[in-house]
N, C-alpha and C positions, 0 to 999 in steps of 0.2 A: 504494500500500500504506500501511497505518497503521504509525506508528512502534512500536518495541518498548517505548516508555514511554507512560504515560497523559498525559504532558505533551508536546504536539505542537509543531510548528514555529511556530505562530502564538500560542503561549502560552495555549492552551486546556487546561483540566484536565477530564478526563472521569471521571465516577464513575457506576456501578462501572467498574473497569478493564476495557476491552474484551478484554484478553488472558486474562481469567478465564473466557471463554466460547468455545464453538465456534460458528462461523457455519454451523450445519447443523441439520437435523431429519430424523426418520425418513421422513416423507412430505412432499412439497412443500406448502407453505402456499398455499391458494387465496385470493389477495388481491383485494380491491376497493379501488381508490384513489379518494378524493374530493378534488377540487381546484377552486379558483375562479379562479386566475390564471395565472402564468407556467409552473408545473409543473416547476420545477427539482428539487423533492424527488421527484416522480414519476420523473424521469430517473435520479436517484441510485439509487432502488430497482431500476429496470430494469437499470441497469449492474451493481449488486451481484449481481443474479440471473445476469446474463450472465457475470460473473467468478466465479461459484460461491462467493460469500461467504455467500449465504443460499440455502437450498433452498426456493424459492417460485416461483409463477407468478402473473402478474397477469391476472385473469379479465376485468376491465373497469375503465375509468376513467369516473367520473361527474363531470361539470363543470356548473356552474350559470350561467356567464356566456357568452353566445354568442361573444364575442371572445377567450375565454381561450386563451392560447398552449399550455396543457397539452394541448389536443386535437391540435395538430400534433405534439407530442412523442409522444403515444400512437400516432399514425399511423406515425411514424418507427420505433417499436419493434414495430409490428404488433399493437398492442393496440386492441380496439374501444373507442371513446369514445362515450358516451351523454350528450347534452345534456338536462338536466332544469332548466329555467329556473324558479327559485322564484317569479318574478313571475306565473307562469301558475296558481298555486295559491292558494286562498282563505285558507289558514292554514298554519302550520308543520307541524301534524299531518298534513294531507293531503299536503303536500310530502314529509315523511318517509316516509309510507306508500308513496308511489311509489318513493322511493329503496330501501326495503326490498324491494319487489316486483322492482325491477331487479336488485339484488344477488342475490336468491334465484334469479332467472332465469338468472344467470351462475354459479350454484353457488359463491358466495363464502362462505368460512368466517371470514375475518378482514378487518376494515375499517381502512384507514389514512386518516385525515384529514390530508392533506399540503397545507396551505395552503387549507383549507376555511373560508371566511369567513362561515359561517352558524351560528347557534345550532341545536342539535339537541334533539329532544324525546324523551320516554320511548318513543315509537313506534319510533324507530330504535335506541335504547339497549337496549330490552327484546328486540329481535330478535337482537342480537349481544352478550349479556351477557359482560363481561370479555374481549371479542374486538374491541374498538374502541380504537385509539390516536390521539392527536393530538400534534402538535408545536407548541410555543409558544415565542416568542422572549424568554423571561426565565427566571430561576431561580425557579420557583414554590416557595412560594406568593406571592412578590413579583410585583407588576405583572401582575395578571390582566387579561384582556379586550383590547380594541383598543389600538393605539399603545403597546405594551409597551416598545419601544425608547425612544420619546419620554418615557414615564413614568420610565424609568431615568435618562435624562439630566436630567430636571427634578428628580429626587430627589438628583442629584449623587452617586450611588453610585459606588464605585470598581471594583466587579465586578458583571457581569451575566452573561447567557448564554442557554441554551435548555434546554428540558425536553421529554421525551416521556413522556406519561402516559396512563393509561386514561381513557376518556371517561365522565363522569358528568353528571347533570342540572345540578349547579352548575358554572358556567363555570370551566374551567381548575382543577378541584379534585379530579380523580380520582387514584388511586394513581400515584405517580411511579415510572417504570421506570428512567430514566437521565437524567443531566444533564451539561452541559458548561459550564464557567465561562469567561468572557471578560473581560479587563480593560477598563475604560473609560479611554481615553486623554484627556489634557487638552484636545486639540484635536478630539475626536470630534464629528461631526455625526450626525444620525440615519441618514444614508446610509452613512457610513463604519463606524459601529458595527454597523448592520444587516448590512452586507456581511461583516464578520468573524464575526458570530453565525451567519450563513447557512453559512459554511464548516463550523462546528461542527455545525450541523443535519445537513449532508450526511454527517458522520462518524457521528453517533449514531443516525440514523433506521434504517439497516439493522441496527445492533446491537439496537435496540429490537424490531425484528421477530423477530430471533433469540431474544431473551429471551421474547417473547410465545409463541413456539412451545414453550418449555420449561415453561410454566405448567400 
């Protein structure tokens, strides 16, 4: 369960306060999840649904790397996983067109990019306007793009965190839905800092899905 305070046990500060909202919606949200790697955020969403924290169902997982562990997580939860290897397509537009066709085939209404490590084009964004979210390991607009955690360490900032935002054509620039701040400790490495940020990602991603349902 989440604490009664927006300040939780690992010193993350979440805004907006998760307790200002209900983890529910009138109709179940039909989600399509996109992941490229481990799939821990996929599992967080599946668990939040099982715990009735959000009223949603995962229609399909799309993953782009054949060895992605996200596929095994989907199988564990009884969710169909579809491999769409970006290397098999001539350009990003053709790849995104296939993603759109697959999402529509599974009757997806909202798309969650949960560790999706590919740039998306207008083809995908236009098919789900204001219905696609992405999670990024920084307090946007700081440290956009790849290696956000390493960027934060290099900049010697004292606070970083994670952001869930609407997807737009400009990388990591869509409207911010929710953020969680995480202190940078003097002895942090990219591994230790990323691990603490990921804990916060797992807290705010279900909340962002709930916020999305209220728009």
